[in-house]
C-alpha positions in Angstrom: 17.5 -24.5 -1.4 17.3 -21.2 0.5 14.1 -19.2 -0.1 14.6 -15.4 0.0 11.2 -14.1 -1.1 8.7 -13.2 1.6 4.9 -13.3 1.3 5.0 -9.5 1.2 7.5 -9.5 -1.7 5.4 -12.0 -3.7 2.2 -10.1 -3.2 3.8 -6.7 -4.0 5.1 -8.3 -7.3 1.5 -9.2 -8.2 0.0 -5.7 -7.5 -1.6 -4.1 -10.5 -1.7 -0.3 -11.1 -4.8 1.7 -10.3 -6.7 3.0 -13.3 -5.4 6.4 -14.4 -8.8 8.0 -13.9 -8.7 7.1 -10.2 -5.3 8.5 -9.3 -6.6 11.9 -8.1 -9.1 10.1 -5.8 -6.3 7.8 -4.6 -4.1 10.7 -3.5 -7.1 12.2 -1.7 -7.8 9.0 0.1 -4.2 8.6 1.2 -4.3 12.1 2.6 -7.7 11.9 4.4 -8.2 8.3 5.5 -6.3 5.6 7.4 -3.8 3.3 5.8 -6.1 0.4 6.0 -8.9 2.3 4.3 -6.4 3.3 1.6 -5.6 -0.4 1.1 -9.3 -1.2 0.8 -9.7 1.5 -1.9 -6.8 0.0 -3.9 -8.4 -3.4 -3.5 -11.8 -2.1 -4.7 -10.0 -0.6 -7.8 -8.6 -4.1 -8.7 -5.0 -3.5 -7.6 -5.0 -6.6 -5.4 -7.4 -9.0 -3.7 -8.8 -8.7 -0.1 -6.5 -11.6 0.9 -3.5 -9.8 -0.6 -4.6 -6.7 1.3 -4.0 -8.4 4.6 -0.5 -9.5 3.5 0.4 -6.0 2.4 -0.9 -4.5 5.6 0.9 -6.9 7.8 4.1 -6.5 5.8 4.1 -2.7 6.1 2.9 -2.1 9.7 5.6 -2.2 12.4 4.6 -2.3 16.0 6.6 -0.6 18.8 5.7 -3.3 21.3 3.9 -6.6 21.7 0.9 -4.8 23.4 0.1 -2.9 20.2 0.4 0.6 21.8 2.0 2.2 18.8 2.7 1.5 15.1 4.3 3.1 12.1 4.4 2.1 8.5 7.7 0.8 7.1 8.5 3.7 4.8 10.4 1.8 2.1 7.8 -0.9 1.8 5.0 1.7 1.8 6.7 3.7 -1.0 7.2 0.4 -3.0 3.4 -0.2 -2.7 2.5 3.3 -3.8 4.9 2.9 -6.8 3.3 -0.5 -7.7 -0.2 1.0 -7.7 0.9 4.0 -9.7 0.9 6.7 -7.0 4.4 7.9 -7.9 6.1 11.0 -6.7 5.1 12.8 -9.9 1.4 11.8 -9.4 1.6 12.9 -5.8 2.9 16.3 -6.7 0.2 16.7 -9.3 -2.7 15.9 -7.1 -1.7 16.6 -3.5 -3.1 19.8 -2.0 
């Protein structure tokens, strides 16, 4: 049997949406804080556990080299996470300044 689902895929599937009343604050945090701090906020809101946070972070961050000099977020995986927690394009447009 060939397995095709990664740890990231499995955790992303388990992500719960953020409560509606916290969407505006979520957009503000995405804009003002680091990616890791954003993940911590989502975790505190019950979207996923602290252990799952690590899997999501490691699945989205891509390093330029082995020395850790530069990284970017995998855009497609990042957008999948935002969709899963409920920060859709429509929500973004509504609350982004």
